[in-house]
C-alpha positions as CSV (number, residue, x, y, z in Angstrom):
1,M,0.0,0.0,0.0
2,I,2.8,2.3,1.0
3,S,5.0,1.7,-2.2
4,H,2.0,2.2,-4.3
5,T,1.5,5.5,-2.7
6,L,5.2,6.3,-3.0
7,F,4.7,4.9,-7.0
8,G,1.6,7.3,-7.3
9,Y,3.5,10.3,-6.0
10,M,6.6,9.9,-8.0
11,D,4.4,9.7,-10.6
12,L,2.7,12.7,-10.2
13,A,6.0,14.3,-9.4
14,G,7.3,13.2,-12.7
15,W,4.8,14.5,-14.6
16,L,5.1,18.1,-12.5
17,L,8.9,17.7,-14.0
18,V,7.9,17.0,-17.5
19,V,5.4,19.8,-18.1
20,F,7.7,22.1,-16.0
21,F,11.1,21.6,-18.8
22,L,8.1,21.9,-21.6
23,L,7.3,25.4,-20.2
24,L,10.8,26.1,-19.9
25,L,11.8,24.6,-23.4
26,I,8.5,27.1,-25.0
27,D,10.0,30.2,-22.9
28,V,13.4,29.4,-24.7
29,V,12.2,29.1,-28.0
30,K,9.8,32.1,-27.7
31,N,12.4,34.5,-26.1
32,W,15.0,33.1,-28.4
33,R,17.2,36.5,-28.6
34,P,17.2,37.4,-32.5
35,R,20.0,37.4,-34.5
36,N,22.7,40.5,-34.0
37,F,19.9,41.7,-31.6
38,P,22.0,44.2,-28.7
39,P,23.6,42.3,-26.1
40,G,22.2,42.1,-22.4
41,P,22.4,40.1,-18.8
42,W,21.0,36.7,-18.7
43,A,17.3,36.7,-18.2
44,V,15.8,34.2,-15.7
45,P,13.2,31.6,-17.3
46,F,9.6,33.1,-17.3
47,L,10.8,36.2,-15.6
48,G,13.4,38.0,-17.6
49,N,15.6,40.7,-15.7
50,I,13.0,41.8,-13.3
51,F,15.0,41.5,-10.5
52,T,18.0,44.4,-12.5
53,G,16.8,47.8,-11.2
54,V,14.5,50.1,-13.3
55,D,16.4,53.2,-12.4
56,F,18.9,55.3,-14.3
57,K,22.1,54.5,-12.4
58,T,21.5,50.8,-13.0
59,M,21.1,51.5,-17.0
60,E,24.2,53.3,-16.8
61,K,26.1,50.5,-15.6
62,L,24.8,48.4,-17.8
63,A,25.7,50.3,-20.6
64,E,29.4,50.5,-19.3
65,E,29.0,46.4,-19.1
66,Y,27.5,46.0,-22.3
67,G,28.0,49.1,-24.7
68,P,26.0,52.0,-25.7
69,V,22.9,49.7,-26.9
70,F,22.3,46.8,-25.1
71,S,18.9,45.1,-24.3
72,L,16.6,43.5,-21.2
73,R,13.8,41.4,-21.3
74,R,10.6,42.1,-18.6
75,G,8.6,38.6,-18.9
76,S,8.3,38.2,-22.6
77,Q,9.0,41.5,-23.6
78,R,12.2,42.6,-25.1
79,L,13.7,46.2,-24.4
80,V,16.5,48.1,-25.8
81,F,18.3,50.6,-24.3
82,V,20.4,53.5,-25.9
83,S,23.0,55.7,-23.8
84,G,25.4,58.3,-24.5
85,Y,25.1,61.5,-26.6
86,K,26.2,59.7,-30.1
87,M,23.9,56.8,-29.9
88,V,20.9,58.8,-28.8
89,K,21.5,61.3,-31.1
90,E,21.8,58.8,-34.1
91,A,18.5,57.3,-32.9
92,L,16.4,60.4,-32.2
93,V,17.8,62.5,-34.9
94,N,20.0,60.9,-37.5
95,Q,17.2,58.1,-37.9
96,L,14.5,60.5,-37.4
97,D,11.8,57.8,-38.6
98,S,12.9,54.8,-37.2
99,F,11.9,55.3,-33.5
100,V,8.9,57.4,-34.1
101,D,6.2,55.2,-33.0
102,R,5.2,54.8,-28.9
103,P,5.0,51.4,-27.6
104,I,1.8,49.9,-25.7
105,V,3.1,50.7,-22.0
106,P,0.5,48.7,-20.0
107,L,0.6,50.6,-16.8
108,F,-0.4,54.0,-19.1
109,N,-2.8,51.7,-21.2
110,V,-5.5,51.4,-18.6
111,V,-6.0,55.2,-18.8
112,W,-4.8,56.4,-22.2
113,K,-5.6,53.4,-24.3
114,G,-3.8,54.8,-27.2
115,L,-5.3,58.0,-27.5
116,G,-4.4,61.4,-26.8
117,I,-0.7,62.9,-27.8
118,A,1.9,61.3,-25.5
119,L,1.1,57.6,-26.2
120,S,-0.8,57.5,-29.8
121,N,0.4,56.4,-32.8
122,G,0.1,57.1,-36.7
123,Y,-2.8,59.5,-38.0
124,L,-4.4,60.0,-34.9
125,W,-1.2,61.2,-33.3
126,K,0.1,63.3,-36.6
127,K,-3.7,64.8,-36.4
128,Q,-4.0,65.7,-32.5
129,R,-0.3,66.6,-32.0
130,K,-0.6,69.1,-35.1
131,F,-3.7,70.5,-33.4
132,A,-2.3,71.0,-30.2
133,Y,1.2,72.9,-31.5
134,T,-1.3,74.9,-33.6
135,H,-3.7,75.9,-30.9
136,L,-0.6,76.1,-28.0
137,R,0.8,79.0,-30.3
138,Y,-2.7,80.2,-31.1
139,F,-3.1,81.0,-27.3
140,G,0.2,81.8,-26.7
141,E,2.9,83.1,-28.7
142,G,1.3,84.1,-31.5
143,Q,-0.4,86.5,-29.5
144,K,2.0,87.3,-27.0
145,S,-0.8,86.2,-24.2
146,L,1.2,83.6,-22.6
147,E,4.5,85.8,-22.1
148,K,2.0,88.1,-20.3
149,S,0.1,85.5,-18.8
150,I,3.6,84.4,-16.9
151,E,4.2,87.8,-16.2
152,V,1.2,88.0,-13.8
153,E,1.9,84.9,-12.3
154,C,5.5,85.4,-11.6
155,S,3.9,88.7,-9.6
156,L,1.5,86.5,-7.8
157,I,3.9,84.0,-6.9
158,C,6.1,86.7,-5.6
159,D,3.2,88.0,-3.5
160,A,2.6,84.7,-2.0
161,F,6.6,84.1,-0.8
162,K,6.1,87.4,0.2
163,D,3.4,86.5,2.4
164,E,5.6,83.7,4.5
165,Q,7.4,86.9,5.8
166,G,10.6,85.3,6.0
167,Q,9.7,82.3,7.5
168,P,10.5,78.2,6.7
169,F,8.2,76.8,4.2
170,N,8.0,74.2,2.1
171,P,7.5,75.8,-1.8
172,H,6.6,72.4,-3.7
173,Y,2.8,73.2,-4.1
174,T,3.3,77.0,-4.4
175,I,5.6,76.6,-7.5
176,T,3.5,73.5,-8.9
177,S,0.3,75.7,-8.9
178,A,1.8,78.8,-10.3
179,V,3.6,76.8,-13.3
180,S,0.2,74.5,-13.8
181,N,-2.0,78.2,-13.8
182,I,0.1,79.2,-17.2
183,I,-1.2,75.8,-19.0
184,S,-4.7,76.1,-17.4
185,C,-5.3,79.5,-19.0
186,V,-4.6,78.1,-22.0
187,V,-6.6,74.6,-21.7
188,F,-9.3,76.2,-19.7
189,G,-9.3,79.8,-20.3
190,H,-8.7,80.6,-16.6
191,R,-6.0,80.1,-13.7
192,F,-7.0,78.6,-10.3
193,E,-6.1,80.0,-7.0
194,Y,-3.3,78.8,-5.0
195,S,-6.2,77.7,-2.3
196,D,-8.1,76.2,-4.5
197,P,-8.9,72.7,-2.8
198,T,-9.9,71.2,-5.9
199,Y,-7.3,71.9,-8.1
200,R,-4.8,71.2,-5.4
201,K,-6.2,67.9,-4.9
202,V,-5.6,66.9,-8.9
203,L,-2.2,68.4,-8.6
204,E,-1.5,65.8,-5.7
205,L,-3.0,63.2,-7.2
206,D,-0.5,63.8,-10.4
207,N,2.2,64.4,-8.5
208,E,1.8,61.1,-6.5
209,A,1.0,59.2,-9.6
210,V,4.1,60.4,-11.4
211,V,6.1,59.7,-8.5
212,L,4.8,55.8,-7.9
213,A,5.0,55.4,-11.8
214,G,8.8,55.0,-11.8
215,S,8.9,52.6,-8.9
216,A,10.1,49.1,-9.1
217,R,6.7,47.3,-7.7
218,T,4.7,49.4,-9.9
219,Q,6.4,48.7,-13.5
220,L,5.8,44.9,-12.5
221,Y,2.7,45.8,-14.0
222,D,4.4,46.2,-17.1
223,A,5.8,43.0,-17.1
224,F,2.9,41.0,-16.1
225,P,-0.3,43.2,-16.4
226,G,-2.6,40.3,-16.5
227,L,-1.8,38.9,-13.3
228,M,-1.1,42.3,-11.7
229,K,-4.1,43.6,-12.1
230,Y,-6.0,41.4,-9.8
231,L,-3.1,42.5,-7.3
232,P,-3.0,45.1,-4.6
233,G,0.0,47.6,-5.2
234,P,1.3,51.1,-5.9
235,H,0.2,50.4,-9.6
236,Q,-3.6,50.5,-8.5
237,T,-3.2,53.8,-6.8
238,V,-1.6,55.5,-9.9
239,H,-4.3,54.2,-12.0
240,A,-6.8,55.3,-9.6
241,N,-5.2,58.8,-9.4
242,Y,-5.7,59.2,-13.0
243,F,-8.9,58.3,-13.2
244,E,-9.9,61.0,-10.3
245,I,-8.4,63.4,-12.4
246,L,-10.1,62.2,-15.7
247,S,-13.3,63.1,-13.8
248,F,-12.2,66.3,-12.6
249,L,-11.3,67.0,-16.3
250,R,-14.6,65.4,-18.0
251,K,-16.5,67.9,-15.9
252,E,-14.4,71.4,-16.9
253,I,-15.6,69.7,-20.8
254,E,-19.2,70.0,-19.6
255,K,-19.1,73.4,-18.6
256,H,-17.5,74.5,-21.8
257,Q,-20.3,72.3,-23.6
258,E,-22.9,74.1,-22.1
259,E,-21.2,77.3,-22.6
260,W,-19.8,77.1,-26.1
261,N,-19.7,79.7,-28.1
262,P,-18.2,78.6,-32.0
263,D,-17.6,82.0,-33.0
264,D,-15.7,83.1,-29.5
265,P,-13.3,80.0,-28.6
266,R,-12.0,81.3,-25.4
267,D,-9.3,78.5,-25.3
268,Y,-8.0,74.8,-26.5
269,I,-11.1,72.8,-25.1
270,D,-13.5,75.6,-27.1
271,V,-11.5,75.1,-30.4
272,Y,-11.3,71.4,-29.7
273,L,-14.9,71.4,-29.7
274,S,-15.2,73.3,-33.0
275,E,-12.7,70.7,-34.3
276,M,-15.0,67.7,-33.3
277,E,-17.8,69.2,-35.4
278,K,-15.4,70.0,-38.5
279,K,-14.0,66.2,-38.3
280,K,-17.1,64.4,-38.0
281,S,-16.1,62.9,-41.7
282,D,-12.9,61.9,-40.1
283,P,-13.2,59.5,-37.0
284,Q,-10.0,58.4,-37.5
285,A,-8.5,61.8,-36.6
286,G,-9.8,61.3,-33.3
287,F,-11.6,64.3,-32.5
288,N,-13.7,63.5,-29.7
289,I,-14.7,63.9,-26.3
290,K,-12.9,60.7,-24.8
291,N,-9.8,61.9,-27.0
292,L,-10.3,65.6,-25.5
293,Q,-10.2,64.0,-22.0
294,I,-6.9,62.5,-22.8
295,C,-5.6,65.4,-24.8
296,T,-6.1,67.6,-21.9
297,I,-4.3,65.6,-19.2
298,D,-1.3,65.0,-21.6
299,L,-1.4,68.9,-21.8
300,I,-1.5,69.7,-18.2
301,E,1.0,67.1,-16.9
302,A,3.5,68.1,-19.6
303,G,2.7,71.9,-19.0
304,T,3.0,71.6,-15.1
305,E,5.3,68.7,-14.2
306,S,9.0,69.2,-16.0
307,A,9.2,73.1,-15.3
308,A,7.8,73.0,-11.6
309,T,10.2,70.5,-11.1
310,T,13.0,72.3,-12.4
311,L,12.2,75.5,-10.3
312,R,12.3,73.7,-7.4
313,W,15.7,72.1,-8.2
314,G,16.7,75.7,-9.4
315,L,16.0,76.8,-5.7
316,V,17.8,73.7,-4.2
317,F,20.8,74.6,-6.8
318,M,20.7,77.9,-5.3
319,M,21.0,77.1,-1.5
320,N,23.3,75.2,-2.0
321,Y,25.7,77.6,-4.4
322,P,25.2,80.5,-2.3
323,H,28.1,82.6,-4.7
324,I,26.5,81.3,-7.5
325,Q,22.4,82.8,-6.4
326,E,24.7,86.0,-5.5
327,K,26.2,86.2,-9.4
328,V,22.8,85.5,-10.7
329,Q,21.3,88.2,-8.5
330,A,24.3,90.8,-9.5
331,E,23.4,90.3,-13.2
332,I,20.2,90.9,-12.6
333,D,20.3,93.9,-10.7
334,R,22.8,95.0,-13.3
335,V,20.7,95.0,-16.4
336,I,16.9,94.9,-15.3
337,G,17.0,96.3,-11.3
338,Q,14.2,96.3,-9.0
339,S,11.8,98.9,-10.6
340,R,10.5,96.0,-13.5
341,Q,9.6,92.9,-13.8
342,P,11.8,90.8,-16.2
343,T,10.9,89.9,-19.9
344,M,11.5,87.7,-22.5
345,A,13.8,90.8,-24.2
346,D,15.8,90.5,-21.0
347,R,17.2,86.9,-21.7
348,P,20.2,88.0,-24.3
349,N,21.1,90.2,-21.8
350,L,21.2,87.8,-19.3
351,P,23.6,85.2,-20.3
352,Y,25.0,84.0,-17.0
353,T,21.4,83.9,-15.5
354,D,20.4,82.1,-18.5
355,A,23.6,79.7,-18.1
356,V,22.4,78.9,-14.3
357,I,18.8,77.5,-15.7
358,H,20.0,75.5,-18.2
359,E,22.7,73.8,-16.1
360,V,19.9,73.4,-13.5
361,Q,17.8,71.6,-16.2
362,R,21.0,69.4,-16.8
363,M,21.9,68.4,-13.4
364,G,18.5,68.5,-12.2
365,N,18.2,65.4,-14.7
366,I,14.3,65.9,-14.5
367,V,13.3,62.5,-17.3
368,P,16.4,60.7,-16.8
369,L,15.2,57.6,-19.0
370,G,13.0,59.6,-21.6
371,F,9.4,57.9,-22.4
372,P,10.0,54.9,-24.5
373,K,9.9,54.8,-28.3
374,M,9.0,51.9,-30.7
375,S,10.8,51.1,-33.3
376,S,8.7,51.9,-36.9
377,K,10.6,49.7,-38.9
378,D,13.3,47.2,-38.9
379,T,16.5,49.4,-38.2
380,I,19.9,48.9,-37.6
381,L,21.3,51.1,-34.6
382,G,25.1,51.0,-33.4
383,G,25.7,48.0,-35.5
384,Y,22.7,45.7,-33.8
385,F,19.5,45.0,-35.3
386,I,16.6,46.2,-33.8
387,P,13.5,44.4,-35.2
388,K,10.3,46.5,-36.1
389,G,8.3,46.7,-32.5
390,T,10.6,46.6,-30.3
391,S,10.4,49.2,-27.2
392,T,13.8,51.7,-27.5
393,T,14.1,53.7,-24.2
394,T,17.1,56.6,-24.8
395,I,18.8,57.2,-21.6
396,L,18.4,61.1,-21.4
397,S,20.8,61.1,-18.5
398,S,23.7,59.6,-20.4
399,V,23.8,62.6,-22.6
400,L,23.4,64.9,-20.2
401,F,26.2,63.7,-17.8
402,D,28.1,62.5,-21.0
403,K,31.7,62.6,-20.0
404,N,33.1,63.2,-23.5
405,E,30.4,66.3,-24.3
406,W,30.8,68.1,-20.7
407,E,34.2,69.2,-19.0
408,T,32.6,68.8,-15.8
409,P,29.7,66.5,-16.2
410,D,28.8,65.8,-12.3
411,T,29.4,69.3,-11.3
412,F,27.0,72.1,-11.2
413,N,28.9,74.2,-13.4
414,P,27.3,77.5,-15.3
415,E,30.4,77.7,-17.1
416,H,29.3,74.7,-19.9
417,F,27.0,76.8,-21.0
418,L,29.1,80.1,-21.4
419,D,32.0,80.8,-24.0
420,S,35.1,82.8,-23.5
421,N,33.5,85.6,-23.2
422,G,30.8,85.2,-21.1
423,Q,28.1,84.9,-23.6
424,F,25.3,82.3,-23.6
425,L,26.6,79.2,-25.5
426,R,24.2,76.6,-26.9
427,R,25.6,72.8,-26.6
428,E,24.3,70.2,-28.5
429,A,24.0,67.3,-26.1
430,F,21.7,69.4,-23.9
431,F,18.3,67.0,-24.3
432,P,16.3,67.7,-21.6
433,F,13.2,67.9,-23.7
434,S,14.6,65.0,-25.6
435,A,14.7,65.3,-29.5
436,G,13.4,64.7,-32.8
437,K,9.9,64.2,-33.9
438,R,8.6,63.1,-30.4
439,V,10.6,66.3,-28.7
440,C,8.5,67.7,-26.2
441,L,5.7,69.4,-27.2
442,G,5.9,72.4,-24.6
443,E,9.2,72.8,-24.8
444,Q,9.2,76.8,-26.0
445,L,6.6,77.4,-23.0
446,A,9.1,75.5,-20.3
447,R,11.7,77.5,-21.6
448,M,10.1,80.8,-21.3
449,E,8.2,79.6,-17.9
450,L,11.9,78.5,-16.4
451,F,13.4,82.3,-17.5
452,L,10.3,84.2,-16.2
453,F,9.8,82.4,-12.9
454,F,13.5,82.0,-12.1
455,T,14.5,85.3,-12.9
456,S,11.5,87.4,-11.3
457,L,12.1,85.2,-8.1
458,L,15.6,86.0,-7.5
459,Q,15.0,89.6,-8.2
460,R,12.6,89.8,-5.3
461,F,14.3,87.0,-2.9
462,T,17.2,85.4,-1.5
463,F,16.8,81.7,-0.8
464,R,18.5,80.4,2.2
465,P,18.2,76.9,3.9
466,V,16.4,76.7,7.3
467,P,19.3,76.5,9.9
468,G,20.3,72.4,9.7
469,E,18.1,71.5,6.8
470,M,20.0,71.9,3.7
471,P,18.2,70.4,1.1
472,S,19.5,67.5,-0.4
473,L,20.9,67.0,-3.9
474,E,20.2,63.4,-4.2
475,G,16.7,63.2,-5.9
476,V,13.5,61.1,-5.5
477,L,13.2,58.8,-8.6
478,G,9.9,58.3,-9.7
479,F,8.8,58.8,-13.4
480,T,10.8,62.3,-13.3
481,Q,13.3,62.9,-10.7
482,S,12.8,65.4,-8.5
483,P,14.1,67.3,-5.5
484,K,13.3,65.5,-2.1
485,A,11.0,67.5,0.3
486,F,12.4,70.6,1.5
487,R,12.1,73.7,3.6
488,T,13.4,77.1,2.3
489,L,13.8,81.2,3.6
490,A,12.7,83.0,0.8
491,V,14.4,86.3,2.6
492,A,12.9,89.3,0.6
493,R,15.6,91.5,-0.7
């Protein structure tokens, strides 16, 4: 009896072993590395390289070991990573049409579903991006109204900082609200008070989602979406936050629908509603209410996160390098004085200030891994074969810190952007907004915001650390890299 039971047990164990080896064989065959595919570390069967870190520092170490074009596998998906200025430029600029598509990123696809501007492809993407770009200009630079809106917001944020009366405070959401108000004026036709609890909640939800989206636990969702959607974890918070933001946007759009006058468009939403009427015969262009919601969240997020985070880094660097802050203020005092606000016309006359802003962007390293792209055709990059449809990430931090391009890449040094005569010097290896056809849509707006906000704040205040609380130069890595929470003293000048 005992031997029969043992034989049955061994029989079951044998079958389980056979099934395991069969599944292992299927996994090996299914995930066999294509011929001349970029090299990478050995992948665990079934799991791939899920135990390899997802942060940019890990990617830089892998680039040192495997070269500027290497690969990883997450689950059954092969991912290619591109490192260093030379190779990133080759991918994004020289091979302009090879990496123009977006892959499906499961974490975001739950919300975006291939719609909007940032994550769409093909005809729909071209139409939506062109429309957004045209109307950002129409409600912005074309009428010079954006610069005026920023100047007004600069005055308001300075008033808010002045109200702190030189006492310690955390500037995070005052800065975020001020920056977000510029794109809000474009999209919604109005700004929000810094104390507005509803919009403050939207900004907090978005910030939390952006931070969580970059964590290793959250990115497990991309490797195993079928399983992870049933399990608790930070990915559930990311999805819940974005759905709550979409609910807010839906209410704003409904207000616009009620008040809509096609003969008097006030903002992006109004002109989009008009375009929906014009494009009824072209459904592939995607002009509908659902897409309007996604386009709106794209614009709000793109018009808020990077510029606001860069300004926060700006204060961190100025407190850590007070001698540089003093030089910026001396230049502002000499060129502008204290009797008027800075304008964009002052920028050519403030080369040192401009250089400092660019160095803040470089060292702040806001989007170290950019956003993944997808090879739109079979491509050769760095001598390796990359099949059509392969997810490809260009490591922007490797460009901003490339030792072959920057004299002192790991040091905060505004001289990187100044020539021998002290004039502003443009650098080719400056890719904070990425490059190519997927370059950040709001780059020009962000540049304007960074210059006007930064110069206005340093014209009015000296930023000092709270005694014993020098802000850290180590960032918090989510989808973007942001400063650790800090307090400052804004001392009126």
